[in-house]
C-alpha positions in Angstrom: 5.3 -10.1 -3.4 4.6 -7.5 -0.8 7.2 -6.7 1.8 6.6 -8.1 5.3 4.8 -5.9 7.8 7.0 -4.4 10.5 5.5 -5.3 13.8 6.5 -4.2 17.3 5.6 -6.9 19.9 5.5 -5.7 23.5 5.6 -8.9 25.4 7.8 -10.7 28.0 10.5 -12.8 26.5 9.3 -15.8 28.6 6.0 -15.8 26.7 5.9 -17.8 23.5 5.0 -16.5 20.1 4.1 -19.6 18.1 0.3 -19.2 18.6 0.6 -15.5 17.5 2.7 -16.4 14.5 0.3 -19.1 13.5 -2.6 -16.7 13.6 -0.7 -14.2 11.5 0.3 -16.8 8.9 -3.3 -18.1 8.7 -4.4 -14.5 7.8 -2.0 -14.7 4.9 0.4 -12.1 6.3 4.2 -12.0 6.4 5.7 -10.1 9.3 9.0 -9.0 10.7 8.7 -8.8 14.5 10.7 -6.7 16.8 10.2 -7.7 20.4 10.6 -5.5 23.5 9.8 -6.1 27.1 11.0 -3.1 29.1 10.6 0.7 28.7 14.1 1.5 27.5 13.8 -1.0 24.7 10.4 0.3 23.8 11.7 3.9 23.5 14.7 2.7 21.5 12.6 0.7 19.0 10.3 3.6 18.4 13.3 5.9 17.8 15.1 3.8 15.2 12.2 2.2 13.3 8.6 2.7 12.2 6.0 0.0 12.6 2.9 -1.0 10.8 1.3 -2.1 14.1 2.1 -2.7 17.7 0.9 -5.8 19.5 0.7 -5.3 23.3 0.6 -8.1 25.9 -0.6 -6.4 29.2 1.2 -9.1 31.2 4.5 -7.4 30.3 6.0 -6.3 33.6 7.2 -2.7 33.6 5.2 -1.5 30.6 1.6 -0.6 31.6 -1.1 0.2 29.1 -1.0 3.8 30.3 2.8 4.1 29.8 2.5 2.5 26.3 -0.3 4.9 25.3 1.7 7.9 26.5 4.8 6.8 24.7 2.9 6.1 21.5 1.1 9.5 21.7 4.5 11.1 21.8 6.5 9.0 19.4 4.2 7.1 17.1 0.6 8.4 17.4 -0.7 7.0 14.1 0.5 3.4 14.6 -2.4 0.9 15.3 -2.3 -0.9 18.6 -3.7 -4.3 19.2 -4.2 -5.5 22.8 -3.4 -9.2 22.8 -5.6 -9.8 25.9 -8.6 -8.4 24.0 -8.0 -10.1 20.6 -9.1 -13.7 19.9 -7.6 -13.7 16.4 -4.7 -11.4 16.1 -4.0 -12.3 12.5 -7.5 -11.4 11.3 -7.5 -8.2 13.3 -4.1 -7.2 11.9 -5.2 -8.1 8.3 -8.3 -5.9 8.8 -6.2 -3.0 10.0 -3.9 -3.3 7.0 -6.8 -3.5 4.6 -8.4 -0.4 6.1 -5.1 1.4 5.9 -4.8 0.7 2.2 -8.3 1.9 1.5 
């Protein structure tokens, strides 16, 4: 069995993840999620781990899309980014990214 994908979720802790997890399971993926919701945690996570993808919720206070893009450019430029506000089916989009990466 394949190892779970290592996912960084940039989202407020007050926002639920069940819908997101359901979408990912429906796509047949297993994931380990690291969740951050403020800049220092984002920098720390990108320092001590590598991620297969980053899921970004733009409603996260204190982490703007511009700040996230600049941080990723510096610390993890090749990691795919999915904007949760622009994705109807995160699981399918994540599965497509992983399939493209394998090919």
